[in-house]
C-alpha positions in Angstrom: 2.2 -11.3 9.3 4.2 -14.0 10.1 5.8 -16.6 8.0 3.4 -19.3 8.4 0.7 -17.0 7.6 2.4 -15.7 4.4 3.7 -18.7 3.0 0.3 -19.7 1.9 -0.3 -16.4 0.3 3.2 -16.8 -1.4 1.7 -20.2 -3.5 -1.4 -18.6 -3.9 -0.1 -15.7 -5.4 2.9 -18.4 -7.3 -0.3 -19.9 -8.5 -2.2 -17.4 -9.9 0.9 -15.8 -11.5 1.1 -19.7 -13.5 -2.1 -19.0 -14.6 -1.3 -15.9 -16.5 1.8 -17.4 -17.8 3.9 -15.3 -15.5 6.6 -16.8 -13.0 7.2 -16.1 -8.7 11.0 -14.3 -9.7 13.0 -13.9 -7.3 12.6 -10.1 -8.1 8.8 -10.3 -7.7 9.2 -12.5 -4.0 11.8 -9.6 -3.1 9.2 -6.9 -3.7 6.2 -8.4 -2.0 8.7 -9.1 1.3 9.9 -5.9 1.3 6.5 -4.3 0.8 5.4 -6.9 3.8 8.3 -5.6 6.3 7.4 -2.1 6.3 5.0 0.4 7.2 6.5 3.5 5.5 4.1 2.8 2.3 7.5 3.3 0.0 7.4 4.9 -3.5 9.0 3.0 -6.3 12.3 4.7 -5.8 12.2 3.8 -2.1 11.3 0.2 -2.5 14.1 -0.4 -4.7 15.9 0.5 -2.0 14.7 -2.0 -0.1 14.9 -4.6 -2.4 18.4 -4.1 -3.3 19.4 -5.4 0.3 18.0 -8.8 -1.0 18.7 -8.5 -4.8 21.5 -5.9 -4.8 21.4 -5.6 -9.0 17.3 -4.9 -9.3 16.6 -1.7 -11.8 13.9 0.6 -10.9 12.0 -1.0 -14.0 11.5 -4.1 -12.4 10.4 -2.8 -9.6 7.7 -0.7 -11.2 6.7 -3.8 -13.7 6.6 -6.0 -10.4 4.6 -3.4 -8.7 2.5 -3.6 -11.4 1.6 -7.1 -11.4 1.0 -7.3 -7.3 -1.2 -4.3 -7.4 -3.5 -5.9 -10.6 -3.2 -8.9 -8.7 -4.6 -7.6 -5.5 -1.4 -8.8 -2.8 -0.3 -4.9 -3.0 -2.2 -1.6 -3.1 -0.9 1.4 -4.6 -1.9 4.6 -3.3 -1.9 7.8 -4.4 0.0 11.3 -3.3 -1.1 14.8 -3.1 2.0 15.9 -5.0 0.7 13.3 -8.0 3.0 9.8 -7.1 2.2 6.9 -5.9 3.3 5.1 -3.1 2.4 1.4 -2.0 1.4 -0.7 1.0 1.9 -4.0 1.7 -0.8 -4.8 4.4 -3.7 -5.5 3.2 -5.8 -5.9 6.6 -8.3 -3.4 7.2 -7.3 -0.1 8.3 -7.5 3.6 7.4 -4.4 6.2 6.1 -3.4 9.5 6.9 -2.0 11.3 4.6 0.4 14.2 5.3 -0.8 17.5 2.5 3.1 18.7 2.6 5.2 15.9 1.9 2.7 13.0 1.1 3.7 10.9 4.4 1.0 8.0 4.9 0.2 6.4 8.2 -1.8 3.7 8.9 -4.4 4.0 11.4 -6.1 0.6 12.9 -9.3 1.4 13.7 -12.5 -0.7 13.6 -14.4 0.7 10.1 -17.8 0.8 11.0 -20.2 -2.0 10.1 -23.5 0.2 10.2 -21.7 2.6 7.7 -21.9 0.0 5.3 -24.8 -1.0 5.7 -26.5 2.1 5.5 -24.5 2.8 2.2 -26.2 -0.3 0.4 -29.7 0.6 1.6 -29.3 4.6 0.2 -27.4 3.3 -2.8 -27.9 -0.5 -3.5 -24.6 -1.8 -4.1 -23.6 -4.9 -2.6 -20.4 -5.9 -1.8 -19.0 -2.9 -0.4 -15.3 -2.3 0.3 -14.3 1.2 1.3 -10.7 2.8 1.3 -11.1 5.8 3.5 -8.0 8.6 4.0 -8.1 11.2 6.3 -5.6 14.5 4.8 -3.8 16.9 7.1 -0.4 17.9 8.1 1.9 15.4 9.5 3.7 16.8 13.1 7.0 17.1 11.1 5.7 19.2 8.8 3.7 21.0 11.0 6.9 22.0 13.2 8.3 23.8 9.6 5.4 25.6 8.2 3.6 28.7 9.5 1.2 28.4 12.8 -1.7 29.8 10.5 -1.7 27.2 7.2 -1.6 24.6 10.0 -4.9 25.6 11.5 -6.7 25.4 7.8 
């Protein structure tokens, strides 16, 4: 997302926060900008390192509180990992994820999501206004090089 596309989204978030009695703080903006500038799907701890470039004395508690608000308002996605922790995604475009079962690394896969599948799910279930989150799980190239080949085949 370029700066021209980002500005209206930031203004929209600022207004939504105000409606809920909250402000767009420098820390909250830095968290959002850091997430939107990376495709590494950082943990809160990793995100703190990215945000410290913009807000040097930011605490981990501040990162967690702002992530909670941004997830609740729909500006960030929380992604659970096989290890039980969470990673965060600032890319709200339609895309899939592939997750390493060993290290928890998450990579984006930008593929068209089949509209026919959504129509079939609607027909089969009666649900409307569908959204989906598709995840593939496997072993990333880095982990594959470190573990026995028999384990990679399962």
